[in-house]
N, C-alpha and C positions, 0 to 999 in steps of 0.2 A: 340795903343794897338794891333790892328790887325797885324801890322808888327812884333811886338815882338813875337806873337803867331806863326806866320808863320816861322820866323827865328828859334825859339826854336824847332818847330816840325821838321824842316829840319835838325837841329843839331842832333836830336835824331833819324834820319832816318825814319821819318814819312812823308807821303804825305798828302796834304790838298787840298780840292776843295771847292769852295765857290759858293753858289747859292742864288740869290736874287729873282728869278722868283717864287720860292715856296711861299715866303712871300707876293708876290704881288697879289695872288689869295685870296680874302676875306675868302672863306670857308676853305681853307687850313690853312691860318693864324689863324683862330679861332680854328681849330682842334689842331694845334701845341700848341697853348696857353693852351688849356684844357688838352691835353695829357701830357705836360711837367709841368703842374700846375704853370704857370707863372702869375705874376701880371701885365705883360706888353705884348704887341704884338711883336712877333719876326720880325726882319727886314732882317735877313740874316741867312742862314743855312750853317753851316760849317761842312764838313765831314772830319774826320781825320782817317788815317789808315796806314797800311803797303802795299807796292806794290813790285812787282818783279823788280829787277834792270833793267834799260834800258841803252843801249849804249849811250855814249855822241854823240851829233850831230856833224857833220863834220863842221869844221871852215876853212875859208880861211886863208892863211898865211898873217900875218900883213903887209908884204911888198907889197902885192897886193892891200891893202886898203889905206895905208898911205905912202906917199913918201915925202922925204925932198927936198926942193928947195934951190938953191944956192943964195937966196936973201940976 
């Protein structure tokens, strides 16, 4: 399910960040449970939003990485 959410968010030009550390702290986990009125304890925090576009990272030419051999 997480993968579907991430893909759909990307398709809609949203960015997502995941944090499990928040739910690892008992006091924070309890507070999240109470604030969100949950019947269960949260295990993961997912932040979804919009971000400014960033340039694509530079990539090496594929010929520098893959070469054909004459075997």
